[in-house]
Each structure stands twice: as C-alpha cells, then as structure tokens.
N, C-alpha and C positions, 0 to 999 in steps of 0.2 A: 603436487597438487595447488598448492597454492598460487603456483604460478598461471596455471590453466585457470583457476579462479579468477586471476587479474585479466585473462585473454577474453574470458566470456562478457560479451557486453550485450550486444543486441538490442533492436527497437522496443518501445514499449508501449508503441501506437497509444499513446495518452492513456492507456490502461491505469496508473496510478493516479493520474491527474483527476480522473472522474470517480473514483473510490469515495466512499461515503461511511460515515461513522454514526452507529445508530446512538441512543440515550446509554445503552451498557457498554459502550467501547467496542462493539463487534463491527466490523468491516464489512461493508456489502456493496454492491454495484446493481443499479437499475437497467433491467433488460432493455427496456428500450433506448436509453442511452448507450448502453453497451454496444448494440446491435447496430445503431446506426454509426459508430465508429467504426463497427466491422463491415460497414459497406451496404447495408441493408437499409432501403428507403420504404419498403413496404413492410407493416407490421405482419400482415400476413404469413410472408415469407419467413420472417423472422421467428414467428410462432412455431413455424415447421422445423427450425433448427432447435429450438428450444425443448421442442416434443422429443427429439432424437436424444438431445442431451439428457435429459429426465430419463430416458430408458436406459441409456448407458449408465447412469448414475445407479440406477436400482439393480442392473446387472452386475455392478461392481460391490453389491452389497451394503451399499451406504443408504441412510435415510433419506429419500428425496426431499422431504420436506425442510431438511436442514441445509439444502443447498438450492432450492428452487421454491421459493414462498411466494405464493400467488398474492397478490394485492390488487388494490383500486386506488385509483386517484382522478383529480379533478385537472383536465387543461382546458386552456383557453381555445376557443374557437372563433372569438370576435368581440367586439366591444360589448364588455361587460355580460359576456355568454361564456359558458363553461359546458364541457360534458364528462362524463366518468368512463374510464378507461382502464384496461385490463393491463397489469405488469407485473414484473416478478423481482424479488430481491434476491439476487445471486450471491453466493459466498464465493471466494477465489477459487474453490473447486468447482463450483457451477460454471465459472467464466471459462474456465479450463476447458471442460466437457463441451460448452458451447463453441469454443474455437475449434477443437478437433470434429466437431460435426458440421462445421460450417463448410461452405463453398471454397474449396483450396483454389480455384481459379480466381477468387476474388485478392487482390493484391492484399488487402487489409487482414484478410484471414490467414493469409500465408505468412504476414508478420506476426500476426497474434500466435499462431503454431511456432514460428521461431523462438518468440518471447518466452512461451509458456517450456518450450524444451529446453532454453539457457536456463530459466528459473529453475526447473527441476533438477537440472545439472549440476548446478550452482550448490543447490540442497545436497545432494548426494556426495559432491565432494566436500562441503564444511562439514556433513556427519561424520566422515571418514578421517578428518585431519585429526593430529594427537593434540591435547588441550593447549599445549603451548602454541602450536601454529594457528590453531583455531583462534586462539585470543588476539595473537598478532594480526589476523586477519579482519576480526572484528574491530580492532583499535584503527587499523586503516581506515575501515567504512566508516567510523565515528568522525574522524578527522575530515573526510571527504563532506561527508552529510552535513558536518556543522558548517563548514564553508559554504555549502549551498544554502543552509539556513540563514546565516547572517548577510548573505548577498538578496535573499529573499526579504529579509526583515528590513534592511538599508533600503530595498527598492518600494518599501512602502512607508516609508518616513521614521522608522526606528533610528534613534540617533544615542540613546543610552543603553549600550550594549552591556554593561557592566550588570545594568540590574535587569535587562531583557534576559542575559543569561542565568542570574541567579533565580529568576522566576521559574524557569525550567527545571533546576535542581529542588526548588522548593516544592513544585509539582510532583516530581518524582520520588524524595527522601524526606518531604516534611519539613526540611530545613534549609538555611542559605549553604551556599559551598562551604564557606568558612566555618559554619556549624559542624557540617558533615567532615570537613578536614580534620576540626579538632576532635571530634568524636572517636574518628578512627586514627586519631595520633600520627596524621602524616603532614609533610610540608606544604606549603601553599603551592597549587598547580599540580600537585602529584595524583589526584583522584583517579583519573582514566587511566593514567600509565600502571598504577598498582591495582586498579580494577581486574577480576577475573572474567572469563569468557561470558558468564550470565550475568554479571552486573554491566558488563558493557553493552550485551545485547539489550538490556534494559534500556539503556542511554540512548542506543540507537533508536530503537523506538520512540522514546521520548522525542528526540530531535527529528525524525522524518514524519511524525505525528504533526509536530508542531507547524513544520514547514506547509504539510498538506492542509493544515486547519487556516493557515494565514491565505494561502491560495485560494482554496474553495469558497471559504466564507468573505473573499474579498476585504480583509481586515486590514486598516490604515491606521497610521499614528503610533 
C-alpha cells in the first residue's frame, strides 16, 4: 500500500493554492474563485453547480451550512466603485461535491474529479497502513514538504534558515527546537525521526500551512 501511495500523484488544478484560512484556523475556499478555476466564467452557471452540490450534501446526511455557507462581499466594478455580490465559503467536502456535480466535459472539472478521487484513495490507504508504515510515509511527506517550504522561503528572501525553522517549532511546540529536544531527552536533529505518526502529522500541517501562508499573503523578507 505504501508503494501505491507514492504512485498516486494527480493534478491539483491550483486547488490548494487558492485555499484560505479563517481567524479560527479553519480552511475554506471561496466559491467564485473556485468555480473560475474550474472553468466557469458566468456566476449564474456556477450557482447551478453549487445548488446541485448542496442538494447532494443534504442527501448525504451532512449539515449543508457546515460546507456551503452563503456570504456577501464587495467587488470593484470601476474606479472607486463597488457592488455587493453573493458568494459561498466552501469546506473541502463542499469543493469535492462541486467538482462531482460540475460539467465533466470541462477539462478543469475532469482534472478536479481526478484530484479528489486520488486524495480520497490516499486517505483510504493511509488509514489502512500499520502504524509503522504510516509513520514512515508521513515522515517522507514531512521531508518533501520541508524542501518545498525552504524553496518557497528562499524565493521570498529568507536567508537565516535556522531562525526561520526555529520559529516554526516555536509555533507548534511553544519552545525552540533545542528546548524541545532537551525536554524529550533526545539528541540534536532526532526530533522528527523519533516522532510518532500523530506528532509527524502535526509537523506536516505546520509546514504546509507556513508554505501556503507565505504564498497566499505574498510575504517577503
């Protein structure tokens, strides 16, 4: 199963790039932005897809308000002018349902359906892995995403990677890396190699969210 996980890649159609995080740390996607990525240039057509997806959500026994929250926002229509438009805050499950109920003739929708199918399969396989294999898989993901994060950080002007890396550990553990190692009684550089699957997953979340934050907020320096 671990080998199958490594083979499952698939397109992400910029899905993760347009993800947002609210003040409570909950991820969401704006429907207008998502549907544009999925090839819909008219909001009226997009709303039809959202309507079908919301019905599917209800039929699956889920609370539709948890996955399709209607909101309003201001958009610019000219110099110093704006108007109020409707939008939706979608959960990851809500995005999945939108993709499943979209026009599969659109290449973007087909890509999105493939993406979600792969992500679902990855989760199914991960859930079935023995603890030792699950830990090794997540450890590999941590290494891969760490390299991606450092590349992103380098691209926006970070030069002191020791300080940058330590800030991440302080955010997760409330202490510097050296302090965490001291508390756990482990040698320097052994934290991730000794962490269990749950702790590694927390670090993976820390790393990917930092990368997303840098990109989404256009942080530099």
